[in-house]
Backbone as a printed PyTorch tensor [residue, N CA C, xyz], in Angstrom:
tensor([[[122.6450,  87.4260,  98.9370],
         [122.4250,  86.7180,  97.6640],
         [121.0010,  86.9640,  97.1890]],

        [[120.8560,  87.2880,  95.9260],
         [119.5330,  87.5660,  95.3890],
         [118.8470,  86.2810,  94.9820]],

        [[117.5570,  86.1930,  95.3120],
         [116.7680,  85.0640,  94.8590],
         [116.0760,  85.4230,  93.5700]],

        [[116.2580,  84.6480,  92.5280],
         [115.6560,  84.9330,  91.2310],
         [114.1620,  84.6810,  91.2670]],

        [[113.3970,  85.5490,  90.6330],
         [111.9820,  85.3140,  90.4030],
         [111.8470,  84.7860,  88.9870]],

        [[111.4350,  83.5550,  88.8450],
         [111.4330,  82.9010,  87.5470],
         [110.3900,  83.5030,  86.6100]],

        [[110.7130,  83.4990,  85.3090],
         [109.7460,  83.9060,  84.2940],
         [109.5810,  85.3980,  84.1590]],

        [[110.5010,  86.2020,  84.7250],
         [110.3700,  87.6470,  84.6500],
         [111.5350,  88.2770,  83.9080]],

        [[112.0480,  87.5540,  82.9180],
         [113.0930,  88.1150,  82.0690],
         [112.4330,  88.9860,  81.0150]],

        [[112.9470,  90.2120,  80.8550],
         [112.3020,  91.1860,  79.9890],
         [113.2720,  91.6910,  78.9340]],

        [[112.7640,  91.9780,  77.7040],
         [113.6310,  92.5830,  76.6980],
         [114.0010,  93.9970,  77.1030]],

        [[115.1870,  94.4400,  76.7220],
         [115.5940,  95.8160,  76.9830],
         [116.4250,  96.3130,  75.8200]],

        [[116.7300,  97.5970,  75.8380],
         [117.5440,  98.1710,  74.7740],
         [118.9520,  97.6010,  74.7770]],

        [[119.3520,  97.0180,  75.9030],
         [120.7140,  96.5310,  76.0480],
         [120.7660,  95.0090,  76.0950]],

        [[119.8140,  94.3450,  75.4770],
         [119.7680,  92.8870,  75.5080],
         [118.5480,  92.4450,  76.2850]],

        [[118.7790,  91.6310,  77.3240],
         [117.6630,  91.1850,  78.1380],
         [117.9510,  91.5170,  79.5970]],

        [[116.9780,  92.1070,  80.2580],
         [117.1250,  92.4940,  81.6590],
         [116.2380,  91.5990,  82.5080]],

        [[116.8170,  90.8950,  83.4670],
         [116.0260,  90.0380,  84.3440],
         [115.7000,  90.7810,  85.6280]],

        [[114.4150,  90.8160,  85.9650],
         [113.9870,  91.4050,  87.2220],
         [114.1750,  90.3690,  88.3220]],

        [[114.8980,  90.7540,  89.3620],
         [115.1900,  89.8470,  90.4590],
         [114.9680,  90.5800,  91.7760]],

        [[114.4370,  89.8480,  92.7580],
         [114.2870,  90.4200,  94.0920],
         [115.0390,  89.5560,  95.0940]],

        [[115.4550,  90.1860,  96.1660],
         [116.1770,  89.4970,  97.2300],
         [115.1530,  88.7880,  98.1130]],

        [[114.8180,  87.5660,  97.7660],
         [113.7770,  86.8280,  98.4810],
         [114.1630,  86.5300,  99.9230]],

        [[115.4480,  86.5960, 100.2240],
         [115.9110,  86.3380, 101.5950],
         [116.0210,  87.6150, 102.4270]],

        [[115.7990,  88.7570, 101.8000],
         [115.9240,  90.0490, 102.4940],
         [117.2870,  90.1440, 103.1840]],

        [[118.3110,  89.6720, 102.5050],
         [119.6310,  89.5440, 103.1260],
         [120.2830,  90.8830, 103.4350]],

        [[119.9120,  91.9470, 102.7080],
         [120.5020,  93.2640, 102.9580],
         [119.6510,  94.1250, 103.8840]],

        [[118.5190,  93.5900, 104.3490],
         [117.5920,  94.3890, 105.1550],
         [118.1820,  94.7020, 106.5300]],

        [[118.0500,  95.9440, 106.9340],
         [118.5220,  96.3820, 108.2510],
         [117.3680,  97.0870, 108.9630]],

        [[116.9710,  96.5550, 110.1290],
         [115.8740,  97.1580, 110.8880],
         [116.4300,  98.1450, 111.9030]],

        [[115.7640,  99.3160, 111.9750],
         [116.1860, 100.3760, 112.8840],
         [115.0400, 100.6690, 113.8490]],

        [[115.1780, 100.3310, 115.1290],
         [114.1410, 100.6760, 116.1100],
         [114.1100, 102.1890, 116.3390]],

        [[112.9060, 102.7310, 116.4610],
         [112.7190, 104.1560, 116.7080],
         [111.9690, 104.3460, 118.0270]],

        [[111.4970, 105.5550, 118.2690],
         [110.7770, 105.8470, 119.5050],
         [109.4020, 105.2020, 119.5280]],

        [[108.8910, 104.9800, 120.7290],
         [107.4720, 104.6810, 120.9690],
         [106.9430, 103.5240, 120.1360]],

        [[107.7620, 102.5040, 119.9150],
         [107.3010, 101.3240, 119.1930],
         [107.3320, 101.4390, 117.6860]],

        [[107.9370, 102.4880, 117.1600],
         [108.0700, 102.6370, 115.7030],
         [109.3710, 101.9830, 115.2330]],

        [[109.3910, 101.5870, 113.9790],
         [110.6170, 101.0450, 113.3850],
         [110.5830, 101.2510, 111.8790]],

        [[111.7580, 101.2220, 111.2760],
         [111.8710, 101.2020, 109.8180],
         [112.8410, 100.0890, 109.4370]],

        [[112.6870,  99.6050, 108.2110],
         [113.6080,  98.6000, 107.6790],
         [114.0330,  99.0540, 106.2820]],

        [[115.3250,  98.9980, 106.0200],
         [115.8830,  99.4960, 104.7600],
         [116.7180,  98.3920, 104.1320]],

        [[116.4100,  98.0690, 102.8690],
         [117.1380,  97.0330, 102.1340],
         [117.5880,  97.6150, 100.8020]],

        [[118.8180,  98.1310, 100.7180],
         [119.2900,  98.7110,  99.4500],
         [119.4010,  97.6590,  98.3600]],

        [[119.0090,  98.0530,  97.1410],
         [119.1270,  97.1650,  95.9910],
         [118.2940,  95.9070,  96.0810]],

        [[117.1580,  95.9780,  96.7560],
         [116.3110,  94.7880,  96.9470],
         [115.7960,  94.2380,  95.6220]],

        [[115.5460,  95.1230,  94.6490],
         [115.0470,  94.7120,  93.3320],
         [116.0830,  95.0680,  92.2750]],

        [[116.5240,  94.0730,  91.5270],
         [117.4350,  94.3090,  90.4000],
         [116.6330,  94.4840,  89.1160]],

        [[117.1840,  95.2700,  88.1810],
         [116.4820,  95.5660,  86.9400],
         [115.5440,  96.7450,  87.0860]],

        [[115.7970,  97.5950,  88.0930],
         [114.8730,  98.6920,  88.3800],
         [114.7870,  99.6900,  87.2360]],

        [[115.8660,  99.8540,  86.4440],
         [115.8190, 100.8210,  85.3430],
         [114.7570, 100.4240,  84.3240]],

        [[114.7380,  99.1350,  83.9760],
         [113.7400,  98.6520,  83.0150],
         [112.3340,  98.7990,  83.5820]],

        [[112.1600,  98.4320,  84.8560],
         [110.8340,  98.5110,  85.4630],
         [110.3590,  99.9560,  85.5440]],

        [[111.2500, 100.8770,  85.8750],
         [110.8770, 102.2940,  85.9050],
         [110.3120, 102.7260,  84.5600]],

        [[111.0300, 102.4290,  83.4890],
         [110.5900, 102.8670,  82.1640],
         [109.2890, 102.1890,  81.7630]],

        [[109.1410, 100.9160,  82.0910],
         [107.9080, 100.1890,  81.7780],
         [106.7150, 100.8270,  82.4980]],

        [[106.8490, 101.0950,  83.7820],
         [105.7460, 101.6930,  84.5350],
         [105.4590, 103.1140,  84.0730]],

        [[106.4970, 103.8580,  83.7610],
         [106.3020, 105.2290,  83.2790],
         [105.4750, 105.2510,  82.0070]],

        [[105.7460, 104.3000,  81.0930],
         [105.0850, 104.2920,  79.7780],
         [103.6900, 103.6930,  79.8180]],

        [[103.4480, 102.7160,  80.6640],
         [102.2050, 101.9430,  80.5960],
         [101.1610, 102.3690,  81.6230]],

        [[101.4540, 103.3850,  82.4160],
         [100.5420, 103.8160,  83.4740],
         [ 99.8170, 105.0950,  83.0710]],

        [[ 98.5330, 105.1900,  83.3970],
         [ 97.7560, 106.4160,  83.1790],
         [ 97.9540, 107.3060,  84.4090]],

        [[ 98.9880, 108.1080,  84.3730],
         [ 99.3360, 108.9410,  85.5170],
         [ 98.3210, 110.0620,  85.7100]],

        [[ 98.0230, 110.3930,  86.9570],
         [ 97.0020, 111.3820,  87.2880],
         [ 97.6210, 112.5850,  87.9830]],

        [[ 97.2520, 113.7520,  87.5060],
         [ 97.6140, 114.9960,  88.1860],
         [ 96.4570, 115.3810,  89.1020]],

        [[ 96.7630, 115.7170,  90.3420],
         [ 95.7120, 116.0370,  91.3040],
         [ 95.8780, 117.4520,  91.8360]],

        [[ 94.7850, 117.9530,  92.3830],
         [ 94.7780, 119.2500,  93.0440],
         [ 94.2070, 119.0850,  94.4450]],

        [[ 94.5650, 120.0230,  95.3310],
         [ 94.0160, 119.9830,  96.6850],
         [ 93.9200, 121.4030,  97.2290]],

        [[ 92.9750, 121.6350,  98.1560],
         [ 92.8500, 122.9730,  98.7430],
         [ 93.9700, 123.2420,  99.7370]],

        [[ 94.4630, 124.4760,  99.7450],
         [ 95.4680, 124.8940, 100.7140],
         [ 95.3150, 126.3890, 100.9570]],

        [[ 95.0170, 126.7490, 102.2020],
         [ 94.9000, 128.1580, 102.5710],
         [ 93.9660, 128.9100, 101.6180]],

        [[ 92.7620, 128.3820, 101.4430],
         [ 91.6980, 129.0130, 100.6680],
         [ 92.0080, 129.1230,  99.1810]],

        [[ 92.9080, 128.3090,  98.6870],
         [ 93.1510, 128.2540,  97.2440],
         [ 93.4450, 126.8130,  96.8520]],

        [[ 93.3990, 126.5520,  95.5610],
         [ 93.6360, 125.2170,  95.0310],
         [ 95.0550, 125.1580,  94.4700]],

        [[ 95.8040, 124.1410,  94.8730],
         [ 97.1780, 123.9880,  94.3930],
         [ 97.3370, 122.6110,  93.7580]],

        [[ 98.2990, 122.5000,  92.8560],
         [ 98.6090, 121.2250,  92.2270],
         [ 99.4630, 120.3740,  93.1580]],

        [[ 99.1360, 119.1060,  93.2590],
         [ 99.9720, 118.1650,  94.0060],
         [101.2690, 117.9720,  93.2150]],

        [[102.4360, 118.1880,  93.8300],
         [103.6990, 118.1790,  93.0750],
         [104.2750, 116.7820,  92.8330]],

        [[103.4880, 115.9370,  92.2200],
         [103.9030, 114.6020,  91.7810],
         [102.6960, 114.0040,  91.0790]],

        [[102.8930, 112.9440,  90.3050],
         [101.7890, 112.2530,  89.6430],
         [101.4840, 110.9680,  90.4020]],

        [[100.2070, 110.5500,  90.3640],
         [ 99.7570, 109.4080,  91.1510],
         [ 99.0700, 108.3770,  90.2720]],

        [[ 99.0740, 107.1360,  90.7260],
         [ 98.3640, 106.0640,  90.0310],
         [ 98.1770, 104.9010,  90.9930]],

        [[ 97.1910, 104.0620,  90.6850],
         [ 96.9560, 102.8370,  91.4430],
         [ 97.0050, 101.6540,  90.4910]],

        [[ 97.4030, 100.5080,  91.0120],
         [ 97.4900,  99.2730,  90.2260],
         [ 96.4620,  98.2830,  90.7830]],

        [[ 95.5960,  97.6970,  89.9160],
         [ 95.5780,  97.7860,  88.4530],
         [ 94.6390,  98.8560,  87.9090]],

        [[ 94.1410,  99.7470,  88.7320],
         [ 93.1390, 100.7230,  88.3120],
         [ 93.5860, 101.5670,  87.1230]],

        [[ 94.8420, 101.9820,  87.1050],
         [ 95.3140, 102.9540,  86.1140],
         [ 96.4300, 102.4110,  85.2370]],

        [[ 96.5160, 101.1160,  85.1360],
         [ 97.5190, 100.4980,  84.2800],
         [ 97.7910,  99.0750,  84.7220]],

        [[ 98.4000,  98.2760,  83.8430],
         [ 98.5940,  96.8560,  84.1430],
         [ 99.6720,  96.5890,  85.1700]],

        [[100.5230,  97.5770,  85.4350],
         [101.6430,  97.3080,  86.3350],
         [102.5980,  96.3180,  85.7070]],

        [[102.9710,  95.3090,  86.4730],
         [103.8480,  94.2490,  85.9830],
         [103.7610,  93.0960,  86.9760]],

        [[103.8920,  91.8320,  86.5330],
         [103.8180,  90.7030,  87.4730],
         [104.7740,  90.8030,  88.6550]],

        [[105.9160,  91.4650,  88.4770],
         [106.8690,  91.5790,  89.5850],
         [106.2630,  92.3440,  90.7560]],

        [[105.3090,  93.2490,  90.4880],
         [104.6880,  94.0000,  91.5750],
         [103.9140,  93.0810,  92.5020]],

        [[103.2350,  92.0880,  91.9250],
         [102.4660,  91.1440,  92.7370],
         [103.3860,  90.1470,  93.4280]],

        [[104.4870,  89.8090,  92.7870],
         [105.4860,  88.9690,  93.4540],
         [106.0170,  89.6800,  94.6940]],

        [[106.3280,  90.9570,  94.5490],
         [106.7880,  91.7410,  95.6990],
         [105.7170,  91.7830,  96.7850]],

        [[104.4540,  91.9590,  96.3940],
         [103.3710,  92.0140,  97.3780],
         [103.3080,  90.7270,  98.1910]],

        [[103.4600,  89.5840,  97.5300],
         [103.4190,  88.3020,  98.2510],
         [104.6000,  88.1720,  99.2120]],

        [[105.7900,  88.5370,  98.7470],
         [106.9730,  88.4440,  99.6050],
         [106.8630,  89.3840, 100.8080]],

        [[106.4240,  90.5980, 100.5750],
         [106.2960,  91.5700, 101.6560],
         [105.2080,  91.1600, 102.6450]],

        [[104.0970,  90.6500, 102.1380],
         [103.0100,  90.2050, 103.0180],
         [103.4760,  89.0830, 103.9290]],

        [[104.2240,  88.1430, 103.3570],
         [104.7120,  87.0140, 104.1510],
         [105.7090,  87.4680, 105.2130]],

        [[106.5480,  88.4140, 104.8750],
         [107.5840,  88.8480, 105.8240],
         [107.0150,  89.6860, 106.9650]],

        [[106.0690,  90.5800, 106.6500],
         [105.6270,  91.5560, 107.6480],
         [104.2850,  91.2170, 108.2890]],

        [[103.6270,  90.1490, 107.8420],
         [102.4320,  89.6770, 108.5170],
         [101.1700,  90.4530, 108.2300]],

        [[101.1410,  91.2210, 107.1510],
         [ 99.9540,  91.9420, 106.7020],
         [ 99.7180,  91.6030, 105.2350]],

        [[ 98.4520,  91.6530, 104.7930],
         [ 98.1320,  91.4610, 103.3820],
         [ 98.3960,  92.7780, 102.6530]],

        [[ 99.6170,  92.9500, 102.1670],
         [100.0320,  94.2190, 101.5490],
         [ 99.7690,  94.1960, 100.0440]],

        [[ 98.5060,  94.0140,  99.6780],
         [ 98.1500,  93.8700,  98.2650],
         [ 97.4920,  95.1130,  97.6770]],

        [[ 97.4190,  96.2030,  98.4370],
         [ 96.9440,  97.4730,  97.8870],
         [ 98.1620,  98.2280,  97.3620]],

        [[ 98.2470,  98.3690,  96.0300],
         [ 99.4430,  98.9230,  95.3940],
         [ 99.1120, 100.2690,  94.7540]],

        [[ 99.8720, 101.2840,  95.1140],
         [ 99.7520, 102.5910,  94.4730],
         [101.1470, 103.0880,  94.1250]],

        [[101.2160, 104.1260,  93.3020],
         [102.5100, 104.6230,  92.8440],
         [102.5130, 106.1430,  92.8140]],

        [[103.6920, 106.7070,  93.0320],
         [103.9080, 108.1520,  92.8970],
         [105.0980, 108.3620,  91.9720]],

        [[104.9160, 109.2300,  90.9900],
         [105.9460, 109.5080,  89.9830],
         [106.5200, 110.8970,  90.2560]],

        [[107.7720, 110.9350,  90.6810],
         [108.4950, 112.1880,  90.9120],
         [109.3180, 112.4800,  89.6570]],

        [[108.8770, 113.4440,  88.8690],
         [109.4790, 113.6740,  87.5590],
         [110.8490, 114.3300,  87.6420]],

        [[111.0390, 115.1930,  88.6180],
         [112.3200, 115.8760,  88.8080],
         [112.3570, 116.4080,  90.2320]],

        [[113.3580, 117.2420,  90.5310],
         [113.5140, 117.7350,  91.8890],
         [112.4240, 118.6710,  92.3650]],

        [[111.5940, 119.1800,  91.4610],
         [110.4790, 120.0310,  91.8630],
         [109.3150, 119.2360,  92.4350]],

        [[109.2470, 117.9500,  92.1250],
         [108.1990, 117.0970,  92.6810],
         [108.6040, 116.6500,  94.0830]],

        [[107.6220, 116.5720,  94.9800],
         [107.9250, 116.3020,  96.3790],
         [106.6690, 115.8080,  97.0840]],

        [[106.8210, 115.4460,  98.3620],
         [105.6640, 115.1860,  99.2210],
         [105.9850, 115.7540, 100.5980]],

        [[105.0420, 116.5150, 101.1440],
         [105.2470, 117.1710, 102.4350],
         [105.2880, 116.1410, 103.5600]],

        [[105.9150, 116.4710, 104.6850],
         [105.9460, 115.5460, 105.8250],
         [104.5340, 115.1680, 106.2660]],

        [[104.3000, 113.8830, 106.4750],
         [102.9670, 113.3960, 106.8180],
         [103.0720, 111.9970, 107.4180]],

        [[101.9750, 111.5430, 107.9960],
         [101.8060, 110.1580, 108.4030],
         [100.5770, 109.6060, 107.7170]],

        [[100.6310, 108.3690, 107.2480],
         [ 99.4900, 107.7890, 106.5410],
         [ 98.2960, 107.6130, 107.4840]],

        [[ 97.0850, 107.8080, 106.9420],
         [ 95.8680, 107.7040, 107.7500],
         [ 95.7170, 106.3330, 108.3950]],

        [[ 96.1810, 105.2910, 107.7150],
         [ 95.9430, 103.9310, 108.2100],
         [ 96.5730, 103.6850, 109.5740]],

        [[ 97.5850, 104.4690, 109.9480],
         [ 98.2720, 104.2140, 111.2090],
         [ 97.9700, 105.1970, 112.3160]],

        [[ 96.9880, 106.0760, 112.1130],
         [ 96.7720, 107.1400, 113.0940],
         [ 96.2690, 106.6210, 114.4380]],

        [[ 95.5440, 105.4940, 114.4320],
         [ 95.0510, 104.9350, 115.6890],
         [ 95.6360, 103.5530, 115.9620]],

        [[ 96.5700, 103.1240, 115.1530],
         [ 97.0840, 101.7580, 115.2720],
         [ 98.4650, 101.7450, 115.9050]],

        [[ 98.7170, 100.7080, 116.6980],
         [100.0470, 100.5050, 117.2620],
         [100.9120,  99.6250, 116.3760]],

        [[100.3200,  99.0610, 115.3390],
         [101.0850,  98.1990, 114.4400],
         [100.5200,  98.3390, 113.0340]],

        [[101.1770,  99.1170, 112.2030],
         [100.7650,  99.3190, 110.8110],
         [102.0150,  99.2940, 109.9500]],

        [[101.9120,  98.6830, 108.7770],
         [103.0720,  98.5390, 107.8930],
         [102.7820,  99.1860, 106.5460]],

        [[103.7090, 100.0130, 106.0790],
         [103.7080, 100.5650, 104.7260],
         [105.0780, 100.2690, 104.1350]],

        [[105.0980,  99.6130, 102.9680],
         [106.3590,  99.2550, 102.3090],
         [106.4810, 100.0150, 100.9990]],

        [[107.6810, 100.4740, 100.6910],
         [107.9630, 101.2330,  99.4740],
         [109.1110, 100.5740,  98.7300]],

        [[108.8960, 100.3070,  97.4410],
         [109.9760,  99.8900,  96.5460],
         [110.1590, 101.0320,  95.5520]],

        [[111.3400, 101.6270,  95.5230],
         [111.5790, 102.8070,  94.6880],
         [112.4560, 102.4420,  93.5010]],

        [[111.9860, 102.7770,  92.2920],
         [112.7440, 102.5210,  91.0690],
         [113.0670, 103.8580,  90.4130]],

        [[114.1400, 103.8920,  89.6550],
         [114.6220, 105.1550,  89.1230],
         [115.6500, 105.7520,  90.0660]],

        [[115.8400, 107.0580,  89.9680],
         [116.8940, 107.7210,  90.7320],
         [116.5690, 107.8010,  92.2190]],

        [[117.6090, 107.8830,  93.0150],
         [117.4210, 108.0130,  94.4530],
         [117.0120, 109.4410,  94.8240]],

        [[116.1310, 109.5270,  95.8420],
         [115.7470, 110.7980,  96.4550],
         [115.8800, 110.6710,  97.9630]],

        [[116.0240, 111.8120,  98.6240],
         [116.1120, 111.8230, 100.0820],
         [114.7340, 111.6390, 100.6930]],

        [[114.5940, 110.6640, 101.5820],
         [113.3810, 110.4760, 102.3740],
         [113.7040, 110.9060, 103.8000]],

        [[112.9610, 111.9080, 104.2780],
         [113.1710, 112.4250, 105.6320],
         [112.1450, 111.8150, 106.5820]],

        [[112.6060, 111.4470, 107.7740],
         [111.7530, 110.8490, 108.8000],
         [112.0020, 111.6100, 110.0990]],

        [[110.9520, 112.2780, 110.6120],
         [111.0980, 113.1250, 111.7980],
         [110.0550, 112.7760, 112.8530]],

        [[110.4320, 112.7600, 114.1330],
         [109.4470, 112.5160, 115.1920],
         [108.4040, 113.6280, 115.2300]],

        [[107.1370, 113.2640, 115.4040],
         [106.0800, 114.2730, 115.4810],
         [106.3080, 115.2490, 116.6370]],

        [[106.8700, 114.7590, 117.7240],
         [107.0360, 115.5980, 118.9090],
         [108.3370, 116.3890, 118.8850]],

        [[109.0670, 116.3270, 117.7860],
         [110.3090, 117.0700, 117.6790],
         [111.5110, 116.2260, 118.0480]],

        [[112.6770, 116.7370, 117.7150],
         [113.9030, 116.0090, 117.9890],
         [114.6030, 115.6190, 116.7060]],

        [[115.7660, 114.9880, 116.8300],
         [116.5430, 114.6130, 115.6430],
         [115.7810, 113.6550, 114.7320]],

        [[115.9350, 113.8580, 113.4360],
         [115.3200, 112.9770, 112.4510],
         [116.3600, 112.1360, 111.7390]],

        [[115.9000, 111.3700, 110.7730],
         [116.7630, 110.5080, 109.9790],
         [116.5500, 110.8100, 108.5030]],

        [[117.5700, 110.5650, 107.7010],
         [117.4750, 110.7040, 106.2460],
         [117.9330, 109.4150, 105.5920]],

        [[117.2240, 109.0150, 104.5410],
         [117.5820, 107.8340, 103.7630],
         [117.5760, 108.2150, 102.2890]],

        [[118.5080, 107.6730, 101.5260],
         [118.5120, 107.8220, 100.0770],
         [117.8190, 106.5940,  99.4930]],

        [[116.6500, 106.7980,  98.8740],
         [115.8140, 105.6700,  98.4600],
         [115.5590, 105.7470,  96.9600]],

        [[115.9170, 104.7160,  96.2440],
         [115.7640, 104.5820,  94.7990],
         [116.5560, 103.3740,  94.3410]],

        [[116.7760, 103.2270,  93.0440],
         [117.6280, 102.1680,  92.5030],
         [117.1850, 100.7710,  92.9430]],

        [[115.8810, 100.5700,  93.1270],
         [115.3900,  99.2620,  93.5490],
         [115.4300,  99.0270,  95.0380]],

        [[115.6550, 100.0800,  95.8330],
         [115.6990,  99.9370,  97.2890],
         [114.3110,  99.6500,  97.8530]],

        [[114.2940,  98.9450,  98.9880],
         [113.0750,  98.7000,  99.7590],
         [113.1540,  99.4970, 101.0530]],

        [[112.0700, 100.2250, 101.3720],
         [111.9950, 100.9840, 102.6210],
         [110.6460, 100.6910, 103.2570]],

        [[110.6620, 100.2110, 104.4950],
         [109.4370,  99.7900, 105.1830],
         [109.3080, 100.5570, 106.4920]],

        [[108.0960, 101.0640, 106.7490],
         [107.7820, 101.7230, 108.0160],
         [106.7820, 100.8680, 108.7660]],

        [[107.0550, 100.5850, 110.0560],
         [106.1840,  99.6980, 110.8080],
         [105.9670, 100.1390, 112.2380]],

        [[105.1970,  99.3370, 112.9680],
         [104.8410,  99.6770, 114.3410],
         [103.9970, 100.9310, 114.3800]],

        [[104.3680, 101.8690, 115.2290],
         [103.6070, 103.1210, 115.3720],
         [104.1220, 104.2270, 114.4610]],

        [[104.9340, 103.8960, 113.4770],
         [105.6480, 104.9150, 112.6970],
         [104.7110, 105.9440, 112.0660]],

        [[103.5550, 105.5070, 111.5420],
         [102.6480, 106.4510, 110.8830],
         [101.9980, 107.4090, 111.8730]],

        [[101.9350, 107.0130, 113.1290],
         [101.3280, 107.8550, 114.1650],
         [102.3460, 108.7320, 114.8800]],

        [[103.5590, 108.2490, 115.0500],
         [104.5400, 108.9540, 115.8800],
         [105.6260, 109.6660, 115.0750]],

        [[105.6700, 109.4250, 113.7680],
         [106.6830, 110.0490, 112.9120],
         [106.0300, 110.6440, 111.6750]],

        [[106.7180, 111.5910, 111.0560],
         [106.3280, 112.1740, 109.7760],
         [107.3990, 111.8350, 108.7520]],

        [[106.9650, 111.4180, 107.5670],
         [107.9260, 111.1360, 106.5010],
         [107.5800, 111.9760, 105.2750]],

        [[108.5970, 112.3220, 104.4980],
         [108.3710, 113.1390, 103.3110],
         [109.5730, 113.1190, 102.3900]],

        [[109.3550, 113.5960, 101.1620],
         [110.4070, 113.7290, 100.1480],
         [110.5410, 115.2160,  99.8330]],

        [[111.5770, 115.8960, 100.3250],
         [111.7110, 117.3310, 100.0500],
         [112.1230, 117.6020,  98.6050]],

        [[111.8600, 118.8210,  98.1640],
         [112.3260, 119.2340,  96.8430],
         [113.8530, 119.1970,  96.8020]],

        [[114.4000, 119.0420,  95.6000],
         [115.8540, 118.9680,  95.4350],
         [116.2620, 119.8190,  94.2430]],

        [[117.4370, 120.4340,  94.3310],
         [117.9160, 121.2580,  93.2220],
         [118.1290, 120.4250,  91.9670]],

        [[118.6860, 119.2440,  92.1400],
         [118.9360, 118.3610,  91.0030],
         [118.5070, 116.9500,  91.3830]],

        [[117.6080, 116.3980,  90.6070],
         [117.1440, 115.0390,  90.8780],
         [116.5730, 114.4460,  89.6040]],

        [[116.9180, 113.1990,  89.3380],
         [116.3560, 112.4940,  88.2020],
         [114.9990, 111.9030,  88.5400]],

        [[114.3020, 111.3550,  87.5570],
         [112.9620, 110.8150,  87.7760],
         [112.9760, 109.5520,  88.6230]],

        [[111.8940, 109.3460,  89.3450],
         [111.7820, 108.2380,  90.2990],
         [110.3240, 107.8490,  90.4330]],

        [[110.0490, 106.5550,  90.5770],
         [108.7030, 106.0640,  90.8700],
         [108.7470, 105.3190,  92.1980]],

        [[107.8740, 105.7120,  93.0980],
         [107.7160, 105.0540,  94.3930],
         [106.5300, 104.0950,  94.3030]],

        [[106.7940, 102.7950,  94.4760],
         [105.7460, 101.7680,  94.4580],
         [105.4060, 101.4570,  95.9070]],

        [[104.1640, 101.7220,  96.3010],
         [103.7780, 101.6780,  97.7110],
         [102.8130, 100.5290,  97.9700]],

        [[103.0970,  99.7800,  99.0220],
         [102.2990,  98.6130,  99.4070],
         [101.6560,  98.8780, 100.7620]],

        [[100.3170,  98.8190, 100.7780],
         [ 99.5640,  99.0190, 102.0140],
         [ 98.5690,  97.8700, 102.1950]],

        [[ 97.9620,  97.7610, 103.3890],
         [ 97.0220,  96.6620, 103.6260],
         [ 95.8620,  96.6580, 102.6380]],

        [[ 95.3940,  95.4660, 102.2980],
         [ 94.3000,  95.2840, 101.3360],
         [ 93.0970,  96.1300, 101.7310]],

        [[ 92.4900,  96.7790, 100.7320],
         [ 91.3010,  97.5820, 100.9600],
         [ 91.5710,  99.0250, 101.3140]],

        [[ 92.8310,  99.3770, 101.5500],
         [ 93.1430, 100.7620, 101.9050],
         [ 92.9510, 101.6590, 100.6850]],

        [[ 92.2680, 102.7700, 100.8910],
         [ 92.0030, 103.7100,  99.7930],
         [ 92.8210, 104.9770, 100.0250]],

        [[ 93.8510, 105.1640,  99.2160],
         [ 94.7100, 106.3270,  99.3820],
         [ 94.4090, 107.3650,  98.3110]],

        [[ 95.2260, 108.4130,  98.2590],
         [ 94.9770, 109.5240,  97.3320],
         [ 95.0010, 109.0840,  95.8780]],

        [[ 95.7450, 108.0410,  95.5540],
         [ 95.8290, 107.5830,  94.1660],
         [ 94.5080, 107.0250,  93.6670]],

        [[ 93.6100, 106.6320,  94.5960],
         [ 92.3170, 106.0650,  94.2060],
         [ 91.1590, 107.0290,  94.4190]],

        [[ 91.4230, 108.2630,  94.8210],
         [ 90.3650, 109.2480,  94.9940],
         [ 89.7180, 109.5820,  93.6590]],

        [[ 88.5210, 110.1210,  93.7360],
         [ 87.7800, 110.4650,  92.5200],
         [ 88.2720, 111.7880,  91.9260]],

        [[ 87.6690, 112.1450,  90.7830],
         [ 87.9140, 113.4130,  90.0810],
         [ 89.3760, 113.6360,  89.7280]],

        [[ 90.0020, 112.6770,  89.0450],
         [ 91.3830, 112.8800,  88.6240],
         [ 91.4510, 113.6450,  87.3050]],

        [[ 92.6480, 114.0550,  86.9610],
         [ 92.9190, 114.5450,  85.6120],
         [ 94.0340, 113.6780,  85.0510]],

        [[ 93.6980, 112.8500,  84.0540],
         [ 94.6890, 111.9550,  83.4710],
         [ 95.5900, 112.7280,  82.5140]],

        [[ 96.8850, 112.4100,  82.5540],
         [ 97.8340, 113.0630,  81.6560],
         [ 98.0310, 112.2720,  80.3790]],

        [[ 97.9170, 110.9390,  80.4490],
         [ 97.9780, 110.0840,  79.2570],
         [ 97.4850, 108.7170,  79.6030]]])
């Protein structure tokens, strides 16, 4: 059963769309992994994701970034932004931060976003810096827009897992996951646009907050 977040009814092209989150996390399923890592997946955790996707797409100053690779500079194949640094976001983002912080025991108030425009946008397998020396680190993702495949593979090799994440789904990585596993979004032949809203511990500075950006709008 979804718990309504009061005061977040929004106008839409089809009448009025109410943003709602599952305050009870009733659909959440935790999956234990190797070496103290775990993930939790809650499909459809946020209702009204189509409206929120379009709102964030329009109101955010998305940044195109570059990075060195093999002695040359390449474009990062997705757009990045931080909230509130590069746009107002939306009150529902802070509501989610409070709910996630209470559930997972970390102050998950550092919010950044990645905009995957189509199947050519991707992120290579990686582990977040915040968990490289920690036995307990939490990163939560709320994905709005179309679903994309999220791959999760053990660093030391072996079978991995795949999740389809979008449509308001919640995906959380915890324990040693950032140190012992690699996660990524591979390119896809056909994929619609998607925004990944990422929650990390307060004060964490990720790529979305790095200097020398190029704003697209």
